[in-house]
C-alpha beads as a LAMMPS data file, in Angstrom:
LAMMPS data file: protein, C-alpha beads

347 atoms
346 bonds

1 atom types
1 bond types

-500.0 500.0 xlo xhi
-500.0 500.0 ylo yhi
-500.0 500.0 zlo zhi

Masses

1 110.0

Atoms # bond

1 1 1 375.588 228.541 422.316
2 1 1 373.025 225.935 421.086
3 1 1 372.441 226.962 417.390
4 1 1 375.389 225.601 415.513
5 1 1 374.192 226.029 411.791
6 1 1 371.082 227.145 409.907
7 1 1 370.410 226.829 406.124
8 1 1 367.212 227.683 404.203
9 1 1 369.028 227.197 400.877
10 1 1 367.802 230.587 399.698
11 1 1 370.902 232.753 399.589
12 1 1 373.140 231.032 397.119
13 1 1 372.918 228.954 393.695
14 1 1 373.960 225.384 392.963
15 1 1 377.510 226.516 391.861
16 1 1 378.057 228.220 395.325
17 1 1 377.068 225.236 397.689
18 1 1 380.672 224.744 398.668
19 1 1 380.780 228.027 400.429
20 1 1 378.113 227.116 402.837
21 1 1 378.903 223.402 403.102
22 1 1 382.375 222.063 403.779
23 1 1 382.263 218.977 401.614
24 1 1 380.345 217.775 398.507
25 1 1 379.942 214.318 396.845
26 1 1 378.909 215.177 393.408
27 1 1 378.519 211.685 391.870
28 1 1 374.988 212.312 392.014
29 1 1 372.960 215.603 391.536
30 1 1 373.327 218.335 393.997
31 1 1 371.034 221.174 392.904
32 1 1 369.636 224.323 394.628
33 1 1 366.274 225.607 393.257
34 1 1 362.797 226.785 393.751
35 1 1 361.423 223.254 392.653
36 1 1 363.054 221.716 395.665
37 1 1 361.985 223.896 398.538
38 1 1 358.617 224.453 400.441
39 1 1 356.499 227.423 400.676
40 1 1 357.826 228.926 397.508
41 1 1 361.418 228.925 398.687
42 1 1 364.629 227.229 397.367
43 1 1 365.592 223.812 398.607
44 1 1 368.519 221.313 397.956
45 1 1 368.019 218.172 395.832
46 1 1 370.318 215.274 396.252
47 1 1 370.113 212.113 393.989
48 1 1 372.092 208.855 393.641
49 1 1 375.278 209.032 395.702
50 1 1 375.391 212.772 396.203
51 1 1 375.961 214.244 399.539
52 1 1 376.919 217.428 401.427
53 1 1 378.739 217.763 404.767
54 1 1 379.277 220.316 407.425
55 1 1 381.985 220.258 410.108
56 1 1 381.744 221.936 413.620
57 1 1 383.137 221.758 416.959
58 1 1 382.639 218.257 418.527
59 1 1 379.587 217.802 420.650
60 1 1 378.092 215.125 422.794
61 1 1 374.447 215.917 422.049
62 1 1 373.050 217.237 418.730
63 1 1 369.765 217.909 417.306
64 1 1 369.179 218.142 413.594
65 1 1 365.886 219.335 412.070
66 1 1 364.975 219.745 408.322
67 1 1 362.125 219.372 405.875
68 1 1 362.390 216.610 403.349
69 1 1 360.634 214.952 400.472
70 1 1 361.377 211.451 399.106
71 1 1 361.039 211.364 395.331
72 1 1 360.457 207.643 394.972
73 1 1 360.742 204.236 396.603
74 1 1 364.306 203.300 397.242
75 1 1 365.376 200.343 395.220
76 1 1 367.890 199.023 397.765
77 1 1 367.763 198.958 401.657
78 1 1 369.288 201.515 403.977
79 1 1 369.870 204.634 401.959
80 1 1 371.303 207.454 404.255
81 1 1 368.897 210.440 404.701
82 1 1 371.230 212.136 407.227
83 1 1 374.104 211.267 409.560
84 1 1 376.262 212.503 412.271
85 1 1 379.909 212.001 411.473
86 1 1 383.134 211.995 413.313
87 1 1 386.317 213.093 411.418
88 1 1 384.497 212.027 408.215
89 1 1 383.515 208.534 409.496
90 1 1 379.773 207.703 410.039
91 1 1 378.772 207.734 413.670
92 1 1 375.092 207.418 413.757
93 1 1 372.815 207.425 410.782
94 1 1 369.106 207.933 409.876
95 1 1 368.458 205.820 406.800
96 1 1 365.413 205.123 404.594
97 1 1 364.581 201.443 403.946
98 1 1 363.281 200.104 400.782
99 1 1 359.862 199.878 402.465
100 1 1 360.060 203.677 403.055
101 1 1 360.457 203.393 406.743
102 1 1 363.230 205.206 408.687
103 1 1 365.986 203.279 410.572
104 1 1 368.676 204.424 412.892
105 1 1 371.955 202.782 412.541
106 1 1 375.332 203.124 414.234
107 1 1 378.249 203.153 411.713
108 1 1 376.069 201.149 409.323
109 1 1 375.095 198.539 411.905
110 1 1 371.216 197.952 412.822
111 1 1 370.239 198.919 416.393
112 1 1 367.436 197.009 418.109
113 1 1 364.304 199.091 418.179
114 1 1 365.627 201.464 415.484
115 1 1 363.053 201.049 412.873
116 1 1 360.262 203.721 412.635
117 1 1 356.573 203.142 413.051
118 1 1 355.899 205.618 410.264
119 1 1 355.979 204.802 406.469
120 1 1 356.967 207.648 404.261
121 1 1 354.872 208.536 401.161
122 1 1 356.932 209.537 398.146
123 1 1 356.134 213.206 397.014
124 1 1 354.974 214.156 400.622
125 1 1 356.975 216.711 402.548
126 1 1 357.833 215.887 406.103
127 1 1 359.749 217.711 408.925
128 1 1 362.399 215.489 410.556
129 1 1 363.942 216.096 413.835
130 1 1 366.806 213.704 414.823
131 1 1 368.274 213.849 418.371
132 1 1 371.311 211.966 419.598
133 1 1 373.191 211.884 422.780
134 1 1 376.329 209.756 422.146
135 1 1 376.777 207.183 424.748
136 1 1 377.625 203.368 425.006
137 1 1 374.529 203.076 427.221
138 1 1 372.038 205.724 426.541
139 1 1 368.908 206.692 428.657
140 1 1 365.512 206.637 427.380
141 1 1 364.860 209.741 425.348
142 1 1 368.471 210.280 424.455
143 1 1 367.961 209.064 420.720
144 1 1 364.827 210.182 419.198
145 1 1 363.515 210.752 415.658
146 1 1 360.403 212.796 415.284
147 1 1 358.475 213.098 411.955
148 1 1 356.220 216.161 411.613
149 1 1 355.996 216.194 415.539
150 1 1 355.328 212.730 416.113
151 1 1 357.832 210.437 417.681
152 1 1 358.775 207.753 414.973
153 1 1 361.765 206.078 416.645
154 1 1 362.863 206.282 420.368
155 1 1 365.676 203.944 421.085
156 1 1 365.449 202.007 424.243
157 1 1 367.569 202.793 427.275
158 1 1 370.822 200.818 427.498
159 1 1 371.451 200.990 423.596
160 1 1 374.807 201.969 422.378
161 1 1 375.262 204.864 419.989
162 1 1 378.956 205.106 420.112
163 1 1 380.368 204.520 416.676
164 1 1 383.558 205.419 415.072
165 1 1 384.019 208.758 416.877
166 1 1 383.320 207.815 420.358
167 1 1 381.009 210.006 422.536
168 1 1 380.917 212.933 420.238
169 1 1 380.413 214.038 416.528
170 1 1 381.769 216.877 414.633
171 1 1 379.951 216.740 411.383
172 1 1 376.623 216.184 409.619
173 1 1 375.956 214.630 406.157
174 1 1 372.882 214.858 404.015
175 1 1 372.448 212.219 401.453
176 1 1 373.887 208.891 400.970
177 1 1 377.212 209.825 399.489
178 1 1 379.962 207.398 398.518
179 1 1 379.211 204.920 401.341
180 1 1 378.765 201.618 399.412
181 1 1 375.330 200.365 398.384
182 1 1 375.297 202.256 395.008
183 1 1 372.195 204.514 395.529
184 1 1 370.386 204.470 392.280
185 1 1 366.660 205.582 392.450
186 1 1 367.590 207.971 395.470
187 1 1 366.100 211.371 395.371
188 1 1 365.434 213.580 398.450
189 1 1 364.806 217.353 398.501
190 1 1 365.904 219.261 401.660
191 1 1 364.759 222.628 403.193
192 1 1 364.619 224.673 406.374
193 1 1 367.558 222.931 408.244
194 1 1 368.773 223.665 411.735
195 1 1 371.446 222.098 413.841
196 1 1 371.670 222.456 417.713
197 1 1 374.208 221.186 420.287
198 1 1 373.391 220.555 423.859
199 1 1 374.879 223.728 425.257
200 1 1 373.017 226.747 426.655
201 1 1 369.618 227.130 428.102
202 1 1 367.764 227.755 424.830
203 1 1 367.574 225.773 421.560
204 1 1 369.123 222.674 423.133
205 1 1 366.348 220.297 422.232
206 1 1 363.616 219.860 419.568
207 1 1 362.287 223.286 418.542
208 1 1 359.694 221.850 416.024
209 1 1 358.772 222.410 412.354
210 1 1 360.298 225.831 411.389
211 1 1 361.036 228.006 408.465
212 1 1 364.334 229.644 407.582
213 1 1 363.804 232.978 405.989
214 1 1 366.464 235.200 404.429
215 1 1 366.304 238.905 404.669
216 1 1 368.584 241.056 402.350
217 1 1 370.064 244.523 402.968
218 1 1 367.955 247.252 401.439
219 1 1 369.660 250.466 402.487
220 1 1 372.629 251.753 404.395
221 1 1 372.024 252.555 408.014
222 1 1 373.967 254.624 410.727
223 1 1 377.448 252.964 410.530
224 1 1 379.160 253.764 407.192
225 1 1 382.858 253.004 407.590
226 1 1 383.346 250.513 404.697
227 1 1 383.743 251.829 401.125
228 1 1 381.717 250.252 398.275
229 1 1 382.862 249.305 394.720
230 1 1 380.958 248.194 391.657
231 1 1 377.387 249.543 392.683
232 1 1 375.744 252.828 393.396
233 1 1 375.578 252.232 397.061
234 1 1 376.807 249.757 399.748
235 1 1 373.602 247.797 400.018
236 1 1 373.376 247.173 396.263
237 1 1 377.004 246.003 396.380
238 1 1 376.253 243.129 398.781
239 1 1 372.583 242.066 398.311
240 1 1 373.060 239.811 395.337
241 1 1 371.431 236.425 395.602
242 1 1 374.295 235.004 393.595
243 1 1 377.547 236.392 395.021
244 1 1 379.544 238.092 392.287
245 1 1 382.690 238.218 394.356
246 1 1 385.133 240.936 393.165
247 1 1 382.622 242.620 390.841
248 1 1 380.717 244.479 393.607
249 1 1 381.548 244.556 397.388
250 1 1 382.228 246.647 400.495
251 1 1 385.726 246.901 401.935
252 1 1 387.787 248.237 404.809
253 1 1 391.310 248.076 406.039
254 1 1 390.756 249.725 409.328
255 1 1 390.431 247.571 412.514
256 1 1 387.091 248.561 414.287
257 1 1 385.358 249.842 411.268
258 1 1 381.714 249.047 410.992
259 1 1 379.003 249.130 408.463
260 1 1 375.314 248.410 409.078
261 1 1 372.146 248.123 406.902
262 1 1 368.333 248.043 407.193
263 1 1 366.559 244.966 405.934
264 1 1 363.307 243.943 404.407
265 1 1 360.576 242.474 406.540
266 1 1 359.764 238.885 407.367
267 1 1 357.330 237.289 404.837
268 1 1 355.622 235.525 407.669
269 1 1 354.576 236.389 411.303
270 1 1 356.168 233.575 413.415
271 1 1 354.937 232.717 416.800
272 1 1 358.549 232.142 418.033
273 1 1 361.886 232.958 416.484
274 1 1 364.721 230.664 417.438
275 1 1 367.520 232.866 416.452
276 1 1 369.236 234.964 413.757
277 1 1 372.290 233.901 411.795
278 1 1 374.113 236.633 409.982
279 1 1 376.016 235.344 406.937
280 1 1 379.064 237.015 405.282
281 1 1 381.066 236.263 402.189
282 1 1 384.334 237.709 402.661
283 1 1 388.095 237.490 401.820
284 1 1 391.217 239.526 402.534
285 1 1 393.700 240.830 399.993
286 1 1 396.899 241.038 401.855
287 1 1 399.031 239.121 404.464
288 1 1 398.122 239.308 408.080
289 1 1 395.249 238.087 410.229
290 1 1 391.671 239.539 409.568
291 1 1 388.699 238.751 411.776
292 1 1 385.104 239.911 411.196
293 1 1 382.088 239.740 413.281
294 1 1 378.326 240.229 413.011
295 1 1 377.014 243.465 414.445
296 1 1 373.376 244.148 415.633
297 1 1 372.419 247.720 416.472
298 1 1 369.446 248.161 418.513
299 1 1 368.062 251.388 420.114
300 1 1 371.498 252.948 419.243
301 1 1 373.451 250.369 421.183
302 1 1 375.770 248.059 419.384
303 1 1 376.055 244.324 419.977
304 1 1 378.929 242.305 418.512
305 1 1 378.358 238.709 417.621
306 1 1 380.668 235.645 416.921
307 1 1 383.965 236.172 415.336
308 1 1 384.889 234.617 412.082
309 1 1 388.126 234.294 410.263
310 1 1 388.771 235.910 406.999
311 1 1 391.048 233.920 404.585
312 1 1 392.862 234.823 401.352
313 1 1 390.082 233.098 399.262
314 1 1 386.448 233.829 399.793
315 1 1 384.806 231.872 402.503
316 1 1 381.495 232.214 404.435
317 1 1 381.456 233.474 407.853
318 1 1 378.589 233.431 410.325
319 1 1 377.416 235.110 413.585
320 1 1 374.453 233.785 415.459
321 1 1 372.329 235.721 417.938
322 1 1 369.933 233.252 419.510
323 1 1 368.134 236.086 421.591
324 1 1 367.733 239.802 421.183
325 1 1 370.992 241.049 422.841
326 1 1 369.286 244.213 424.075
327 1 1 366.585 242.291 426.114
328 1 1 368.026 238.737 426.443
329 1 1 364.626 237.647 425.432
330 1 1 363.456 235.713 422.337
331 1 1 363.337 237.789 419.056
332 1 1 359.958 238.985 418.115
333 1 1 358.986 239.815 414.544
334 1 1 359.035 243.474 415.316
335 1 1 362.563 243.163 416.689
336 1 1 363.681 241.464 413.402
337 1 1 361.688 243.763 411.064
338 1 1 363.274 246.813 412.665
339 1 1 366.832 245.648 413.113
340 1 1 369.934 247.423 411.906
341 1 1 372.720 244.979 411.334
342 1 1 376.050 244.477 409.541
343 1 1 379.688 243.635 410.048
344 1 1 382.589 244.812 412.189
345 1 1 386.177 244.323 411.227
346 1 1 387.554 243.112 414.586
347 1 1 391.198 242.675 413.540

Bonds

1 1 1 2
2 1 2 3
3 1 3 4
4 1 4 5
5 1 5 6
6 1 6 7
7 1 7 8
8 1 8 9
9 1 9 10
10 1 10 11
11 1 11 12
12 1 12 13
13 1 13 14
14 1 14 15
15 1 15 16
16 1 16 17
17 1 17 18
18 1 18 19
19 1 19 20
20 1 20 21
21 1 21 22
22 1 22 23
23 1 23 24
24 1 24 25
25 1 25 26
26 1 26 27
27 1 27 28
28 1 28 29
29 1 29 30
30 1 30 31
31 1 31 32
32 1 32 33
33 1 33 34
34 1 34 35
35 1 35 36
36 1 36 37
37 1 37 38
38 1 38 39
39 1 39 40
40 1 40 41
41 1 41 42
42 1 42 43
43 1 43 44
44 1 44 45
45 1 45 46
46 1 46 47
47 1 47 48
48 1 48 49
49 1 49 50
50 1 50 51
51 1 51 52
52 1 52 53
53 1 53 54
54 1 54 55
55 1 55 56
56 1 56 57
57 1 57 58
58 1 58 59
59 1 59 60
60 1 60 61
61 1 61 62
62 1 62 63
63 1 63 64
64 1 64 65
65 1 65 66
66 1 66 67
67 1 67 68
68 1 68 69
69 1 69 70
70 1 70 71
71 1 71 72
72 1 72 73
73 1 73 74
74 1 74 75
75 1 75 76
76 1 76 77
77 1 77 78
78 1 78 79
79 1 79 80
80 1 80 81
81 1 81 82
82 1 82 83
83 1 83 84
84 1 84 85
85 1 85 86
86 1 86 87
87 1 87 88
88 1 88 89
89 1 89 90
90 1 90 91
91 1 91 92
92 1 92 93
93 1 93 94
94 1 94 95
95 1 95 96
96 1 96 97
97 1 97 98
98 1 98 99
99 1 99 100
100 1 100 101
101 1 101 102
102 1 102 103
103 1 103 104
104 1 104 105
105 1 105 106
106 1 106 107
107 1 107 108
108 1 108 109
109 1 109 110
110 1 110 111
111 1 111 112
112 1 112 113
113 1 113 114
114 1 114 115
115 1 115 116
116 1 116 117
117 1 117 118
118 1 118 119
119 1 119 120
120 1 120 121
121 1 121 122
122 1 122 123
123 1 123 124
124 1 124 125
125 1 125 126
126 1 126 127
127 1 127 128
128 1 128 129
129 1 129 130
130 1 130 131
131 1 131 132
132 1 132 133
133 1 133 134
134 1 134 135
135 1 135 136
136 1 136 137
137 1 137 138
138 1 138 139
139 1 139 140
140 1 140 141
141 1 141 142
142 1 142 143
143 1 143 144
144 1 144 145
145 1 145 146
146 1 146 147
147 1 147 148
148 1 148 149
149 1 149 150
150 1 150 151
151 1 151 152
152 1 152 153
153 1 153 154
154 1 154 155
155 1 155 156
156 1 156 157
157 1 157 158
158 1 158 159
159 1 159 160
160 1 160 161
161 1 161 162
162 1 162 163
163 1 163 164
164 1 164 165
165 1 165 166
166 1 166 167
167 1 167 168
168 1 168 169
169 1 169 170
170 1 170 171
171 1 171 172
172 1 172 173
173 1 173 174
174 1 174 175
175 1 175 176
176 1 176 177
177 1 177 178
178 1 178 179
179 1 179 180
180 1 180 181
181 1 181 182
182 1 182 183
183 1 183 184
184 1 184 185
185 1 185 186
186 1 186 187
187 1 187 188
188 1 188 189
189 1 189 190
190 1 190 191
191 1 191 192
192 1 192 193
193 1 193 194
194 1 194 195
195 1 195 196
196 1 196 197
197 1 197 198
198 1 198 199
199 1 199 200
200 1 200 201
201 1 201 202
202 1 202 203
203 1 203 204
204 1 204 205
205 1 205 206
206 1 206 207
207 1 207 208
208 1 208 209
209 1 209 210
210 1 210 211
211 1 211 212
212 1 212 213
213 1 213 214
214 1 214 215
215 1 215 216
216 1 216 217
217 1 217 218
218 1 218 219
219 1 219 220
220 1 220 221
221 1 221 222
222 1 222 223
223 1 223 224
224 1 224 225
225 1 225 226
226 1 226 227
227 1 227 228
228 1 228 229
229 1 229 230
230 1 230 231
231 1 231 232
232 1 232 233
233 1 233 234
234 1 234 235
235 1 235 236
236 1 236 237
237 1 237 238
238 1 238 239
239 1 239 240
240 1 240 241
241 1 241 242
242 1 242 243
243 1 243 244
244 1 244 245
245 1 245 246
246 1 246 247
247 1 247 248
248 1 248 249
249 1 249 250
250 1 250 251
251 1 251 252
252 1 252 253
253 1 253 254
254 1 254 255
255 1 255 256
256 1 256 257
257 1 257 258
258 1 258 259
259 1 259 260
260 1 260 261
261 1 261 262
262 1 262 263
263 1 263 264
264 1 264 265
265 1 265 266
266 1 266 267
267 1 267 268
268 1 268 269
269 1 269 270
270 1 270 271
271 1 271 272
272 1 272 273
273 1 273 274
274 1 274 275
275 1 275 276
276 1 276 277
277 1 277 278
278 1 278 279
279 1 279 280
280 1 280 281
281 1 281 282
282 1 282 283
283 1 283 284
284 1 284 285
285 1 285 286
286 1 286 287
287 1 287 288
288 1 288 289
289 1 289 290
290 1 290 291
291 1 291 292
292 1 292 293
293 1 293 294
294 1 294 295
295 1 295 296
296 1 296 297
297 1 297 298
298 1 298 299
299 1 299 300
300 1 300 301
301 1 301 302
302 1 302 303
303 1 303 304
304 1 304 305
305 1 305 306
306 1 306 307
307 1 307 308
308 1 308 309
309 1 309 310
310 1 310 311
311 1 311 312
312 1 312 313
313 1 313 314
314 1 314 315
315 1 315 316
316 1 316 317
317 1 317 318
318 1 318 319
319 1 319 320
320 1 320 321
321 1 321 322
322 1 322 323
323 1 323 324
324 1 324 325
325 1 325 326
326 1 326 327
327 1 327 328
328 1 328 329
329 1 329 330
330 1 330 331
331 1 331 332
332 1 332 333
333 1 333 334
334 1 334 335
335 1 335 336
336 1 336 337
337 1 337 338
338 1 338 339
339 1 339 340
340 1 340 341
341 1 341 342
342 1 342 343
343 1 343 344
344 1 344 345
345 1 345 346
346 1 346 347
């Protein structure tokens, strides 16, 4: 699989950032809201030494894309915009200088040829794509930063981008965080984020400026094995934009049970769709192993996605379908708008 993680910041409030992201540095502001996104959607604002982090399976090649807006000129050099990390340590970073240029650093150390040819304008939204193949001697094109589709930095062949974690990374960081150089006058808004690894035959390199849209369940569909609590119907029990946890939910104790829903339509008609990510807030209420999976039902045929573990406390599980499993082709807007999808209790 190539799609590792997607976030449009539209399906949770500030108080629930920690269910989507694995770590938070809250010494600055971390806020989700409609004032921080683009095209009328929510985004994430990070100020001062705030940061969020996500951990994943280690990979040698990663591509991170996101929209961002710098709020003001930085008052000190080299504030971290984003970083690839390894076991929490900085591996390779994309920083903003006090002249509003971007700079690639390796564990905080400058790299020759690593300063951008583009100067950022505060208040203007850009789409950044940052690709790194971790090596002590990269080939040309292995480490590239694009801003709104234009190459801003391309490290020369022979450069080393092996930092604290060797030739892989297993995390991303947005924001400067508690990394020294106290980051006053730092404000960056983020939206429409994707993370890819180098695996698979699709989505393993730049995919360009994109939007992350969230679709909510609107009605129960053909699979109805789960019971609902706290709402008039199953769809109403789970489609809250702020999760209400044990107030309204669907539940099952039977392995193999399934529940599917119909959804609203996309707000746009995209030329291409890189993939679908199904997101589930779930917990178990007894001892034993419980595993769920995303379920897509197309033309009456069921397709089961990635498994996710269900813990005693609420956590956020994800299943990704990069292509339409019925055709193995890229999703079309018609496919997405007509999908029936939900959850399967695997164990």
